[in-house]
N, C-alpha and C positions, 0 to 999 in steps of 0.2 A: 627379522628383517622384513618379512611379509607384513607383519602387524604394523610396523612403523610406516610403511608406504600407505597402507590402508588408512591409518590415522591422519596422515598428512592430507590425503585426498578428502577425507571427511571434513577436516578443518577448513580446507579451501572451499568446499561446498557450503559450509556453515557461514563463512565470511561473505560469500557471494549472495546467499539468501538474505543475510542481514542488510547488506548494501541495497539489495532490491527493495527490501521492506522500507528502509529509510527513504529511498528514492520515491517509493509509492506514497509515503506519508506526505512528502513535499508536494508531489503533483496533486494529491488529493486535496491538500490545503489550498493550492492554487485554484482548483476547480471550485471549491466551496466559496472562496473569496470572490471568484468571478460570479458565482450564483447570487451572492448577497448584493453585489453591485448591479448586476444585470438581471432584472426581474423577468425577462422573457423566458429564461430557463426555469423550469420548475424544480422543486426539491426532489421530486420523484426521479428525475433523470440522473441526478448525482448519486443518490442513495442506490439507485438501480445499478449504475456502472460500478460503484464501489462493492456492492454485495456480489456482483458477478465475479469479482476478483477474490471474493471470500475474505474481505477485510472489514466487514461491517462491524464486527466486534472490536476490531483494533481501532477503527476510525469511524465512530458513529456520527452521522450527520443529523444533528438536532438543533433546533433553535434558530434556524435560518429562514 
């Protein structure tokens, strides 16, 4: 019984983290498209804010 409760809690955390990851990808994409259209922002700002969240490997900002 204890194991089952623990497993459910773990699954809930996994689901939450994957939702956050997907949400981050969408917001990251929005930021990148904004950068490509608005040249006042430099590429360094975007890659910096993304690497702070630790997603630079997941969402590399290149070619903009």
